[in-house]
Every structure is written in structure tokens, then in C-alpha cells.
N, C-alpha and C positions, 0 to 999 in steps of 0.2 A: 484295673483301669484306670491311674493312674500314670502308667507307665504307658499304658493307646495312647492317653490325648500328649502325655510329654513325645512319644518317635510321631502323633500324625503327619504334623509338616513333613513329612519324608517322600507325601506323595505332593507336593509343591516341586518337586525339582523336573526341571526337563527331560525326558528322559529319553530312548531313541525305542526302549523293548517299556511291556506293559509291568506293572513292577502289582507283585502280591508278596498279603502282609498279614503274616496273624503269631500275636503274639511278641515274638522277637524271634522268628521264622521270618525269615525276609526272599523273593523268590525274583526272577528276573527270566521272562519271556522277553526272545531277539528276531525276527526274520532276516531269514535274507538266502539269496543263491550265490551270491559272491563271496565268495569265504576271508577276502582283504579287508570287503565294507563290514562281515560279523564282524569281523574279529576288532578293525575299529570300532563302529557304534558300540561295543561288549563293553571298553576299555572304558571309555569314556564314560560310562555311566557307571561303572569301578571309581576309579575315582571323583564322577559328582557325592557318590554315597561314602565312600571312605572320605570325601569332606564337610559331607554334611554330620557324618558321626562324630569325628574328629570337634569338629565344632559343636555338640551332641554330652563329650566328653563319656560318647563310647568307642569301645574296640571293638574293630570288626575280627573271625577269626578265621582267619585265609587259608587253615589246614582241613579246615572243619568244610570248607565251601570249594564246591567240586559243578561242572556243569558237562549233563549229555547233547551229543546233536541228534535229536529225534530222527530217523531215518535217516541218519550220517552216513554208515557205511554201506548202504545203498548206493548211498548219492553219489558220494565223496572218497569213492574206494580205493586210490591214492593215500588219502591219509594216512597219518600213523597215529599210537592213541592217543596220544597229545598234538591233535591236530592243530587245532587253533593259537599251538603257544599263547593261553588267556596268561597276563600275571595280574593279580592283585598284592596292592600294598609295595611290590616287589618279591612277591612271592607267586612263583607259580600253580598255577590252580590244575589239578587232574579232570583226566577227565572223567568218566565213565562210566559203561553200559547200560546202566542204568540210578533212575535219586528215590528217597523215599521222601514222601512229602506228606505231613502229617498220618501218617501210617498206612498210606499206599505207598508199594513199589512200582514204577512208571518204567517200562525200559523204553531204550532206542526205535526200538522197532514197533510201540503200541499195542504188543499182545497185551498184556499183563500176564505173559506166563513168569514172573518170577515173582509179580503179586500170587497166584497162586502157589506154586513152591512153598513160599511162605506160611499160608498158610495150612500146608501140608507139613511142614515143621511145628509151626504151633498144635500139630494134631499128638504130633508126638511128646512133643511136651506137657499140655495142659488139655486138649480136647481127648485123647486116649487116654492119661490117668483117671481126668472127670466122668470118661467112660465105664471104669469099670468102676472104683469109687461108686458110683453110683447105681450097677448094678449089685454089687452089697449092701444097699441101703436102699434098693424098688423095695421087696417089700414090710420094710418097715416105716414108707413116707405114702402120703394121699397123691396121683395124678398129677392134681395142680402143680401141688409139694413139688413134683418131676417134670411140673412143664420150664416153670415160675427157670431152675437150676437148668433143665436143657437150653433156656433163651439167654439166661444171664454166662453158659456157657460155654455154648456151642454155635447160636444164632448167631451171636452180635461176634465172631467173627467171621461167618459165612455170608453175614450180610450188609458187612461196616461198605459204604459207599459202594454201594453196589450196582448201581447207577452210573458210576461212571467205571466198571471193568467190566459189566456185564459181556462185552462185544466178546467176550470169550468165546473158542471155537468148543463144539459140540462135544467134541474130549473133554476138554478139561471140563467144563460144564459137569459133564457125570461124573466126571473123578473127584467134586464134591458134594455131589447127587451122594454119592454110595458113600463120605464121611455120614456124612447126615441120616442117611439110615441107619447107620452101624445105632447112631444113639437115641433114633425114636424108636427103633424095634426096644429099648430101657425103659424108655419113657412112656410109654404102652403097652408094654407087657406081653408084645409076640413072640412067636418064635425065629431063630432066626435066618425062615424060608420067609418070611410075609413079601407079602406082593407091595408094590406102588400103591394100589386100590386101599390098600387097611391103613397102611401107614400114609399117606397124602390126603388129607381136607382142606375146608376153608380157612379148618386156628392154624394147617404149617402144611405149607404151602412148600414143593420142591421149591433148589435157591435158584433155579430156573422160570416157574411163572412169579417168582418173587421176585425176581432180575426187572421180569418183562412190570409187573406189574407193582414196581418202583416207578421206574423209567413214568411209564403212562400218568401216575399220581403227580409225579415231578410236571411235565407239561399242562395236569389242567391247574394245577397250584398255579404256573406261569402265569396261564391264560387266563383266569382267578385274582391275581394278582394279589396272593392268600401269602406270597415271601416278595420278598425284595428284592428284584432281582432287573440284568442289565438285557433280560431278551430280549431283540425285536421281532414279532406274531404280528405276523401278516394274512389274512383269512382270502381264500379265492375273489370271497366279492366284495373287498377291497381294492382289485385291480380291474374287476370287472362287474354285468348287471346280470352276464345271459342267469339260464336258470339252465347250468347244467347239476349230475350229481354227486360232482369235486366242489361247489362252489362255498359251503362251509369248511372243509376242508384247511392249515394252515397252510403255506403255498411255504414249498421245502426246493434249496436250492439246488441245479444239478452237480453232480460226482462225476468226477472222471475213471476213479478206481473207485476199487470194493476194498481198502483202507479205508480211502475217502468216508466212503459209506456207512463206515460203520462208526462214526463221529455221534454223537451222543444228541444233536441236536438235530440229526441227520433220520439217524436211527429211530431215536423218542417221537416222534413227529409224525413218520411214517407209521409207526404203530401203533399213536393214535390216530390216526387219517381211516385208517383202516379197522379201527371200530366200530362194530352196531350201529346205527343215532341210536338208539332206542335209550344205550349205554351214556352217550357222550349227551345225551341229551338231559340231563340228572344238573344239579348245580350247589346239592351238597357236598361235601368231603366225606363224609362217614357213608353216608349213602354211595357213592363211584368207586370208594373204596371198598365195599363187598363187593362190586359189582363185578367190578374189575377183578379179579379174586375168581371170584366165580365163571365167570368166564374166559381167563389165562387159563385154572382148574380143567378145565376140560375140555379148549383144543390139547394141552400138553396127555390126558389121559386117550384120547383122539389117535394121537400120531402116536406112540406109545400102543 
């Protein structure tokens, strides 16, 4: 906490981009279409940060600093790998196809395919050995203990920051659920041919249902001010007084591309608008959480 207080004044810098800070990890997000202007803005921000770090007796690690051009290789096809030639404290910054932020891997096309690949790597290094060990020990432990181990060693990887990467393609989502079902068959002591209806329940949700539930739950928390946020929420009733069926829904900005529609603030709020009115009428966090689980699980089984 004292370190956080020590570096908190960095937010007073007049930067061109948006600064995000977590302990000693610092990220800057800049926007722009003109490459020369973007390069100038980024280097100006880096120069200000470098001066601030020097004044606070801190030294940046330029070798660990990277930048990502989101959608860059679609929009700027003529660029080389080090397109902007950004330098920080005299050291050239390497361009990367993806970047790891708080354990989440974000690629330049925002598909989160690299994040799924990382989970699959954990399958080989951590999850698969755990499944083997659990299978050997399962007959000696209770189902409750087996579930607790599942939540700690499998679900923790599958659900980490799921509200961000829940825009995965259907194929990628199914690949994660295949991994999930391997563990659940052992936890519940079911045969390897046990189907989805046997393995999944209100407490053991498929990955896709878990993502939907978490996103809608996050929207409910935003709307109820249960968590600190700077999200601007607007209802249809805030715009007009017409008695329409969408009057109580959240207003969602228009998006011209399918990729833009995967934005959490568009996708999650749209899903929440489509919920049955009897679910949206609840004001208790625990009640709406259970209702969301039941609703999305029912839709999942109907679709499959």
C-alpha cells in the first residue's frame, strides 16, 4: 500500500493516452489513425513518464516494454514488424503480436485466441496432471472435496477474466468445454461417455454459460452501483417518455462492424436487455445470480 501511495501522483501527468496502473505494471492506451501523430503522442507520453520515474528515483525497464497495434496489420498493411519505430529512453521498443496484462493475453486482433492457447498449455502442464492425480485419489475423497479441488485447479483457469474474453468463437469455447468435461467426469464419478445433461448443473456450469452469467452479473453490478466504476449507463426512459417495451432497457451505441459488436459494453448490455423481465426485476445479488445461472443453462440445453 505504501508503494501505491508513493507512485499515485503519476496520474497527475498530462498524457495523450489513458494510463492504467496495477502495482508496478504500467500500461498506456493511445488512439489514432495517423501513424506519425500516434508515434509522436506515444513518445511524448513515454518521455513524461521517464521524467516522472527519474524524479521518484525509479528506473524503467525498456527491454520489457512492448507495444501492440490493435488491428494494426489489417489497417496498416505496409508496416514492418517495428512499424512505429518507438523509442523509450534511447531504447527501441519491440512490437509484439500480443501482450500479457495481469495474466490475460490480448492479441492485436482481439480474438483472444492466444489466451485460449495459453489455457491449453496449462492443460498439459497443470490441469492434465491434476486430473490424473484426482482420478487416482477420487475413491478416497468425498464429492465435496473433489469439487473444491476442481474449483481450485480447473475452474480457476477457465473462469479467470472470463468477462473480457467471453467473445470467443463457438469453436474455441467448445474446446474449453471439452477440457472442462474431462475433469467433471472424474469429480462426479461418471463414465467417459456421460453427456452434458449429466455433467452440468446449476453449480457446475459449462464455460459458455459461466461467461454469459458473469457478464450479465457484471452489468447488474454496474447498474446497481455495487462496484466502483466509471461506466455511463443510460436507459431508454432517460431519452424519451414513450411507453415502449424497450423503455426500461439500456441504450447501446451503434456499431458498424462485427468485431466492434464483441465489445463487452455492447455485448453484455445487449444480453442483459434480452433477459426475461422477471429476472431483471430482482434487486438481490444472490437471487439474480441464481436466476441467471438457471436461465442461461436452460438456453444452453435447448440449443444443444
